[in-house]
C-alpha positions as CSV (number, residue, x, y, z in Angstrom):
1,M,0.0,0.0,0.0
2,K,1.1,3.5,-0.5
3,H,2.2,4.8,2.9
4,S,4.3,7.6,4.4
5,Y,5.7,5.7,7.4
6,C,9.4,6.2,8.2
7,A,11.6,5.2,11.1
8,S,15.2,5.8,12.1
9,Y,17.5,4.0,14.5
10,K,21.2,4.2,14.8
11,N,22.6,4.3,11.2
12,C,19.5,3.1,9.5
13,L,16.3,4.7,8.1
14,I,13.3,2.8,6.7
15,R,11.0,4.7,4.3
16,P,8.4,4.1,1.7
17,V,9.6,2.5,-1.6
18,R,9.7,4.9,-4.4
19,E,9.6,4.3,-8.2
20,S,13.2,5.5,-8.3
21,D,14.2,2.6,-6.0
22,I,12.7,-0.3,-8.0
23,E,15.5,-0.9,-10.5
24,L,18.0,-1.6,-7.7
25,L,15.4,-3.8,-5.9
26,R,15.0,-5.7,-9.2
27,V,18.7,-6.2,-9.5
28,W,19.0,-7.5,-6.0
29,R,15.9,-9.8,-6.4
30,N,17.4,-11.3,-9.6
31,N,20.7,-12.1,-7.7
32,A,20.6,-15.8,-7.1
33,N,22.7,-15.5,-3.9
34,L,20.4,-13.0,-2.4
35,S,17.2,-14.6,-3.4
36,R,18.0,-18.3,-2.9
37,Y,15.7,-18.5,0.2
38,L,12.8,-16.6,-1.4
39,T,10.0,-18.1,-3.3
40,P,11.3,-18.5,-6.9
41,V,9.7,-16.1,-9.4
42,G,12.2,-16.4,-12.3
43,E,14.0,-13.5,-13.9
44,I,12.3,-10.2,-13.3
45,T,12.3,-7.7,-16.2
46,P,12.1,-3.9,-15.7
47,E,8.5,-4.1,-17.0
48,M,7.6,-6.7,-14.5
49,Q,9.2,-4.7,-11.7
50,L,7.3,-1.6,-12.7
51,A,4.0,-3.6,-12.7
52,W,4.9,-5.0,-9.3
53,F,5.5,-1.4,-7.9
54,H,2.1,-0.2,-9.1
55,R,0.4,-3.3,-7.6
56,N,2.4,-2.9,-4.4
57,Q,1.2,0.7,-4.1
58,E,-2.4,-0.2,-4.5
59,D,-2.5,-3.4,-2.4
60,P,-3.8,-2.8,1.1
61,N,-2.3,-6.1,2.2
62,I,1.4,-5.1,1.9
63,I,3.5,-2.3,3.2
64,T,7.0,-2.1,1.8
65,F,10.0,-0.2,3.1
66,V,13.4,0.4,1.8
67,A,16.4,0.7,4.1
68,D,18.9,3.5,3.8
69,E,22.3,3.5,5.6
70,T,22.6,7.0,6.9
71,E,26.1,7.4,8.4
72,N,28.7,6.0,6.0
73,L,27.1,4.8,2.7
74,H,24.3,7.4,2.6
75,R,22.2,5.2,0.2
76,M,19.5,2.6,-0.1
77,V,20.9,-0.8,1.0
78,G,17.9,-3.1,1.4
79,S,14.2,-3.6,2.1
80,A,11.7,-5.1,4.5
81,S,7.9,-5.6,4.2
82,L,4.8,-6.3,6.3
83,Y,2.1,-8.2,4.4
84,D,-0.7,-10.7,4.6
85,F,-2.6,-8.7,7.2
86,V,-5.3,-10.7,9.0
87,G,-7.0,-8.8,11.8
88,I,-4.2,-8.0,14.3
89,T,-1.6,-10.2,12.7
90,A,0.7,-9.6,9.8
91,E,3.8,-11.4,8.3
92,V,7.2,-9.7,8.2
93,G,9.6,-10.7,5.5
94,K,11.3,-9.9,2.3
95,T,14.0,-8.4,4.5
96,M,17.1,-8.1,2.3
97,I,20.4,-6.2,2.5
98,G,21.3,-6.2,-1.1
99,D,24.3,-3.8,-1.0
100,D,27.5,-5.7,-0.6
101,E,29.1,-2.9,1.5
102,A,26.2,-2.9,3.9
103,R,26.1,-6.5,4.9
104,G,27.3,-7.6,8.3
105,K,26.5,-4.3,9.9
106,S,23.1,-5.2,11.6
107,L,21.2,-3.2,9.0
108,G,18.8,-6.2,8.3
109,F,18.1,-6.4,12.0
110,Y,17.5,-2.7,12.3
111,S,15.3,-2.6,9.2
112,E,13.1,-5.5,10.5
113,L,13.1,-4.1,14.0
114,M,11.7,-0.8,12.8
115,A,9.2,-2.4,10.4
116,V,7.8,-4.5,13.1
117,Y,7.7,-1.6,15.5
118,V,5.8,0.5,13.0
119,G,3.4,-2.4,12.6
120,F,2.8,-2.5,16.4
121,E,2.8,1.3,17.0
122,K,1.0,2.6,13.9
123,L,-0.9,-0.3,12.3
124,G,-2.5,-1.8,15.4
125,L,-0.9,-5.2,15.1
126,E,-0.6,-7.5,18.1
127,R,1.2,-10.4,16.5
128,I,3.9,-10.8,13.8
129,V,4.6,-14.1,12.0
130,A,7.5,-15.0,9.7
131,R,8.6,-17.8,7.5
132,I,12.3,-18.5,7.2
133,H,14.2,-21.3,5.4
134,E,15.9,-23.4,7.9
135,D,19.2,-23.1,6.0
136,N,19.1,-19.2,6.1
137,Q,21.3,-18.8,9.1
138,A,21.5,-15.0,8.9
139,S,17.7,-14.7,9.0
140,M,17.3,-17.3,11.7
141,K,19.9,-15.5,13.8
142,R,18.1,-12.2,13.2
143,S,14.7,-13.7,14.1
144,R,16.0,-15.0,17.4
145,R,17.5,-11.5,18.2
146,L,14.1,-10.0,17.3
147,G,12.3,-12.3,19.8
148,Y,10.5,-14.7,17.5
149,T,9.7,-18.3,18.5
150,V,9.7,-21.2,16.1
151,V,6.2,-22.7,16.2
152,G,6.4,-25.2,13.3
153,K,7.9,-25.9,9.8
154,H,6.7,-27.0,6.4
155,P,8.4,-28.2,3.2
156,F,9.8,-25.4,1.0
157,V,9.1,-25.4,-2.8
158,T,12.8,-25.7,-3.7
159,G,13.7,-28.2,-1.0
160,G,14.3,-28.3,2.7
161,Y,12.0,-26.8,5.2
162,E,10.7,-23.3,6.0
163,C,10.4,-22.5,9.7
164,E,7.2,-20.8,10.9
165,L,7.9,-18.2,13.6
166,E,5.8,-15.8,15.6
167,C,6.2,-12.9,18.1
168,S,3.5,-11.2,20.1
169,K,3.6,-7.4,20.7
170,E,4.2,-8.2,24.4
171,Q,7.2,-10.5,23.6
172,F,8.7,-8.0,21.2
173,Y,8.5,-5.0,23.6
174,A,9.9,-7.1,26.5
175,A,12.9,-8.2,24.3
176,H,13.7,-4.7,23.1
177,P,14.3,-2.0,25.7
178,E,15.9,0.1,22.9
179,L,12.5,0.8,21.2
180,S,12.5,4.2,22.9
181,E,15.5,5.1,20.7
182,I,13.5,4.5,17.4
183,H,12.0,7.6,15.9
184,I,8.8,6.9,13.9
185,F,7.6,9.7,11.7
186,E,5.6,10.3,8.5
187,D,7.1,11.7,5.3
188,K,4.1,13.6,4.1
189,G,6.0,14.7,1.0
190,A,6.8,11.2,-0.1
191,Y,4.1,11.2,-2.8
192,L,3.8,14.8,-3.8
């Protein structure tokens, strides 16, 4: 959905995805190393990416953020999304740090931390779920740090298993005393 939510924490800012961001997102999504744990969609063309962007902006069931590194790189480095809203529950995922220079600096953690916090603080969510391939060690480590609990698993389309995780608002807030350091704001000029 088109939104104006932004949040900042340490050296990371999440903000709405803009049309000027989508080519880099497409390049990252087409990178086999970056997308190996995502549901396969084949090679994404620029036309397909533009169509995705327009659908994404109109779909009330997804909110997509891009992540900017704000201290050293000063550029977009990744993305995170909340989607599949059902009552007071949504799924978090599609968290990716695509910029090689930005990896290993906790930016994926910060991005997802802020996305989930926006979900709880601004969207009225009470529960977040996630699905992470069991072999995706970086995402599994991030999910433990975020406070998720593994509640099950199911076969993944390309092999192996995908873990099912969840975290309540109460668990999340208890696990993160640093939430008071996150600044949530709206960029009212994002779509003018």
